[in-house]
Each structure stands twice: as C-alpha cells, then as structure tokens.
C-alpha positions in Angstrom: 1.5 -18.4 -24.9 4.5 -16.7 -23.4 4.5 -16.2 -19.7 5.9 -13.4 -17.6 6.2 -14.2 -13.9 6.4 -11.3 -11.4 7.5 -11.7 -7.7 6.0 -9.2 -5.2 5.2 -11.4 -2.2 4.5 -8.5 0.1 1.6 -6.4 1.5 -1.1 -4.1 0.3 1.0 -0.9 0.0 3.7 -2.9 -1.8 1.2 -4.1 -4.4 -0.2 -0.7 -5.0 3.1 1.1 -5.4 4.1 -1.5 -8.0 1.0 -0.8 -10.2 2.8 1.6 -12.6 5.5 -1.0 -13.1 3.0 -3.8 -13.6 1.1 -1.6 -16.1 4.2 -1.0 -18.1 4.9 -4.8 -18.3 1.3 -5.3 -19.4 1.6 -2.7 -22.1 5.0 -4.0 -23.2 4.0 -7.7 -23.3 0.3 -7.5 -24.2 0.1 -11.1 -25.4 1.8 -12.7 -22.4 0.1 -14.5 -19.6 1.3 -12.4 -16.7 1.4 -14.2 -13.4 1.9 -12.4 -10.0 3.5 -14.3 -7.1 2.0 -12.6 -4.1 -0.1 -13.4 -1.0 -3.5 -14.9 -2.0 -5.3 -12.1 -0.2 -4.0 -9.7 -2.8 -5.6 -11.6 -5.7 -8.8 -9.6 -6.0 -7.0 -6.2 -6.0 -4.3 -7.5 -8.3 -7.0 -8.4 -10.9 -8.6 -5.0 -10.5 -5.3 -3.3 -11.5 -5.9 -4.8 -15.0 -2.3 -5.9 -15.1 -2.2 -9.6 -14.3 -4.0 -12.7 -15.5 -3.3 -15.0 -12.4 -2.0 -14.8 -8.9 -0.2 -17.7 -7.3 -0.4 -17.6 -3.5 3.1 -16.7 -2.3 3.1 -15.5 1.3 6.7 -14.6 1.3 10.2 -15.6 0.2 11.3 -19.2 0.3 10.0 -20.7 -2.9 7.4 -19.8 -5.4 4.9 -22.6 -6.0 5.4 -22.4 -9.7 4.3 -25.4 -11.9 3.8 -23.6 -15.3 7.0 -24.5 -17.0 9.9 -22.1 -17.5 8.7 -18.4 -17.8 9.9 -16.4 -20.7 10.5 -13.5 -18.3 10.8 -13.4 -14.5 10.7 -10.0 -12.9 11.9 -9.5 -9.3 9.7 -6.7 -7.9 10.3 -8.0 -4.4 13.6 -6.6 -3.2 17.3 -6.2 -3.6 18.5 -9.2 -1.6 19.8 -12.6 -2.9 16.8 -14.5 -1.6 14.4 -13.0 -4.0 16.8 -13.5 -6.9 17.1 -17.2 -5.9 13.3 -17.5 -5.9 12.9 -16.2 -9.4 15.8 -18.2 -10.8 14.3 -21.4 -9.3 11.5 -21.1 -11.8 14.0 -21.5 -14.7 13.2 -18.4 -16.7 14.7 -17.6 -20.1 15.3 -14.0 -19.0 15.4 -12.3 -15.6 14.8 -8.7 -14.8 16.2 -7.7 -11.3 18.4 -5.3 -9.5 22.1 -6.1 -9.7 23.6 -8.1 -6.9 27.3 -9.1 -6.3 26.3 -12.8 -5.7 24.9 -13.0 -9.2 27.4 -11.3 -11.5 26.0 -12.9 -14.6 22.7 -11.0 -14.1 22.6 -7.4 -15.4 20.4 -4.8 -13.8 20.4 -1.4 -12.2 22.1 -0.8 -8.9 19.7 -0.5 -6.0 19.0 3.1 -5.0 17.6 3.3 -1.5 16.8 7.0 -1.8 14.2 6.5 -4.5 10.4 6.6 -3.8 9.0 3.1 -3.9 7.0 3.7 -7.0 10.0 5.2 -8.9 12.3 2.4 -7.8 10.2 -0.3 -9.6 9.5 1.9 -12.6 13.3 2.4 -12.9 13.8 -1.3 -13.0 11.1 -1.9 -15.6 12.6 0.9 -17.7 15.9 -0.8 -17.5 14.2 -3.8 -19.1 13.0 -1.7 -22.0 9.5 -0.9 -20.9 8.4 2.8 -20.8 6.6 3.6 -17.5 4.3 6.3 -16.1 4.9 6.6 -12.3 1.6 8.5 -11.9 -0.5 5.6 -13.2 -1.6 4.5 -9.8 -5.4 4.4 -10.1 -7.3 1.3 -9.1 -10.6 0.6 -10.8 -12.9 -0.6 -8.0 -16.3 -2.1 -9.0 -19.6 -1.8 -7.3 -19.1 1.4 -5.2 -21.8 3.7 -4.1 -20.8 7.2 -5.0 -23.2 8.6 -2.4 -21.1 7.5 0.6 -19.5 9.9 3.1 -18.0 8.2 6.2 -14.6 9.1 7.7 -12.4 6.0 7.8 -9.9 5.8 10.7 -7.3 3.1 10.2 -5.2 3.0 13.4 -3.1 -0.1 12.7 0.2 -0.6 11.0 2.5 -3.5 10.3 5.0 -2.4 13.0 4.6 -0.6 16.3 7.0 2.1 15.0 4.3 3.3 12.6 1.3 3.2 15.0 0.1 6.6 16.4 -1.2 6.0 19.9 -4.7 4.6 20.3 -5.7 7.3 22.8 -5.0 10.0 20.3 -7.0 8.2 17.6 -9.8 8.0 20.2 -9.7 11.8 20.8 -9.8 12.4 17.1 -12.7 10.0 16.6 -14.6 11.7 19.5 -14.1 15.1 17.8 -15.5 13.8 14.5 -18.5 12.2 16.4 -19.3 15.5 18.1 -19.4 17.2 14.7 -21.8 14.4 13.5 -19.4 12.9 11.0 -20.0 9.1 10.5 -16.8 7.3 11.5 -15.7 3.7 10.6 -12.7 2.1 12.2 -10.9 -0.4 9.9 -8.2 -2.9 10.4 -7.4 -6.6 10.2 -8.5 -9.3 12.6 -5.5 -8.8 14.8 -6.4 -5.1 15.2 -10.0 -5.6 16.3 -9.2 -5.1 20.0 -7.4 -1.9 19.1 -10.4 -0.7 17.1 -12.8 -1.6 19.9 -10.7 0.3 22.4 -10.7 3.4 20.2 -14.5 3.1 19.6 -15.3 2.7 23.3 -13.1 5.7 24.3 -14.5 7.8 21.5 -18.1 7.1 22.4 -18.7 5.3 19.1 -21.0 2.4 18.7 -19.5 -1.1 18.1 -21.2 -1.0 14.7 -18.6 1.5 13.6 -15.9 -1.2 13.8 -15.1 -3.2 10.6 -11.7 -4.5 11.7 -11.4 -8.1 10.8 -14.7 -8.2 8.9 -13.6 -7.0 5.4 -11.6 -8.7 2.6 -9.1 -6.4 0.9 -11.6 -6.0 -2.0 -14.3 -4.9 0.4 -11.9 -2.6 2.2 -11.0 -1.0 -1.2 -14.7 -0.5 -1.9 -15.2 1.1 1.5 -12.3 3.4 1.0 -13.4 4.3 -2.5 -16.8 5.3 -1.1 -15.4 7.3 1.9 -15.2 11.0 2.3 -11.9 11.0 4.0 -9.3 8.5 5.2 -7.1 9.1 8.3 -4.2 6.7 8.9 -0.5 6.3 9.3 2.1 5.0 6.8 0.2 1.9 5.8 -1.2 0.1 2.8 -4.6 1.9 3.4 -2.8 5.2 2.7 -1.8 3.9 -0.8 -5.3 2.6 -1.2 -6.7 6.1 -0.7 -4.4 7.3 -3.4 -5.3 4.6 -5.8 -9.1 5.2 -5.5 -8.9 9.1 -5.3 -10.2 9.4 -1.8 -8.8 12.4 0.2 -6.6 11.4 3.1 -4.7 12.7 6.2 -1.5 10.7 6.6 0.7 10.4 9.6 4.4 9.7 8.9 7.0 8.9 11.4 10.1 6.8 10.9 9.9 6.8 7.1 10.0 9.9 4.9 7.0 10.5 2.8 9.4 11.2 -0.1 10.0 7.5 -0.1 6.5 6.0 0.7 4.1 8.9 0.6 1.4 9.9 -2.0 2.5 11.7 -5.2 4.1 15.0 -4.6 1.8 17.9 -5.2 -1.5 15.9 -4.9 -3.5 18.2 -2.7 -6.1 15.5 -1.9 -3.6 14.0 0.5 -2.4 16.0 3.5 0.9 14.5 4.9 1.9 15.2 8.5 5.6 14.6 9.2 8.0 16.3 11.5 11.1 15.6 9.4 12.7 12.9 11.5 13.4 9.4 10.4 14.0 6.2 12.4 13.7 2.5 12.5 10.4 1.6 10.8 10.5 -1.9 12.3 11.0 -0.8 16.0 8.8 -2.3 18.7 7.7 1.1 20.0 6.2 4.2 18.4 8.7 6.3 16.6 9.6 9.6 18.4 9.0 11.6 15.2 5.5 10.1 14.8 4.7 11.0 18.4 5.6 14.6 17.6 2.4 14.8 15.6 -0.3 16.2 17.9 -4.0 15.5 18.0 -4.6 19.2 17.3 -2.6 18.9 14.0 -4.6 15.9 12.8 -7.9 17.5 13.8 -7.0 20.7 11.9 -6.0 18.7 8.8 -9.2 16.7 8.9 -11.4 19.7 9.5 -9.7 21.5 6.7 -10.4 18.6 4.3 -14.0 18.3 5.4 -14.7 22.0 5.1 -13.3 22.0 1.5 -15.6 19.0 0.8 -18.6 21.2 1.7 -17.8 23.9 -0.8 
C-alpha cells in the first residue's frame, strides 16, 4: 500500500485549519495509508476528520519518528522554514510537496505568501500538487454529543500572553452571564487551571464550573459541540467552534482575523478586532486586544444569546 506522510507537528488550531487540505489529499489518494506526524494529543481529533489512518507522535520539529519505509509522498504542512523540509526529506520520500525554499533549489513548490489566511495557504499548496480543494470544508464530525446542551464556554487562555485578554475582564463577563442565569464552563489546559480558578472565584461561579486540565481534546470537542456559545481569544478553541458549528464571540488582537479567523461571512461567529496588529508572541497582552472592552464582549454575547431564543 502506498503511503502519504503529512507533517503538521503543531497545535489544535493548526490541525483544524489544515482539514480542507487533508481532505483534498484523502480524496486525491483514496487508496493510500495517510499518516499524520503531529502531537499525540491530536490523534483523536485527527481521526475524527476522516482524513488520516494513523498519527505518529511528533511534538515538534527535529525528527519524525518514522519507521515505515520510504513514503510515496511527503507533504510539508508545517511551515516555510528549512527545518520542516529537512524533517520530511529525512523520511526518504519518493516525492515531496512543500513550499519553495532557497536552500532546496531542487524542490519545486509555490512561494510562501504570508498574507494568506491559514486555511487558504495550505489549500494552495495542495492545489499546486494537483489536488482540488474546498477551503470551506472545515467541519469536524464529533461522536457522542448531547444535542440538548446549552452552557456558555469561556476559554480565557492562549498560547502566548499577547493573545490573552485580561482575567479580570473575563471574570466580569462571567459574572454578567451568571446573573442572567446562563450556565458557564471555564475551559483550558492544566497550566491554565489557576487562571480558570481565579476567574471563577471573582465571578462568583462554583468550582464545578471549571474543566481546565480535566478534558482531553476529544472531550473538549464534545463539550464545545454541545455548547450554546463559545467566548475566547485567537486560540485553537475558536477553530474548534467553527469546526463543530457552535456560535462564538472571538477576541482578536495582534493577528488579523483575515489570517486566522473564521470563514468570512459566517454569521455564527462574531469577531471583535480593533484593526491593529502586533507581535503574537509577545510576553504581554497586545495593545489592540486590550482595546476590546468588556461592554463590547457582553453586547456580542447577549446578541448571540437573544438570537438563540428566537
């Protein structure tokens, strides 16, 4: 059986924005064994996309633990730098699909375009390889969800401080939702549990409202799919809300939503952004993100919840 190996050793949002590209590969190579090199925590969701057969745990760049012989095709959905190209070449593939890089003049590929939306970037690469794509094909099929749910999920964390709206503002938002008798859950990873506890305490929420650190990514996806509304920053959970068709209010700061936001025109997702860009990896909250007021977020949330009552 022919093997297609795909490198995407990144986070949740990175996996979900690559789904249309992965689906195009699946459609174009239906008889291949498609193997995704990604963090092991992504395995459950990767299988739910219906695009891959196996996931090999690859927490980042520096060597794919590949022992399956030379792939027929290796696809670099990781990035534009030489390190990711080195990693896919190390597997000995018969063919490589990657962006062009000066250090590898023998490898054809499209020139990296930093202005593209993340979804479109990878679709463009796959199209270069001869596979038609549908950039809107983002849906994730999540099993075992209870369609009768209705909690509001607040996800206050983000991979960098630049993309974290202040905790006291999230607490004010959560307190508003509590006063209007909306059930609230605060999600996050284990490192964000203290943040979640601080928000819950200041919002007058019970500790039972905190799930930070308690859920696998699969369980988080089920929780988001069952939610009435998701409120978060520019994080993987934002892409998860898009993938499972859950309405969201999204707070953008250093990165433009035109590059990492939900599909343009999708009215289920309200994007708040003040038009400024900055360093998404900075160690402090982005000034543009801080321009988003609590009142704006409350108005957006209340508007969504009122529509849901109709």
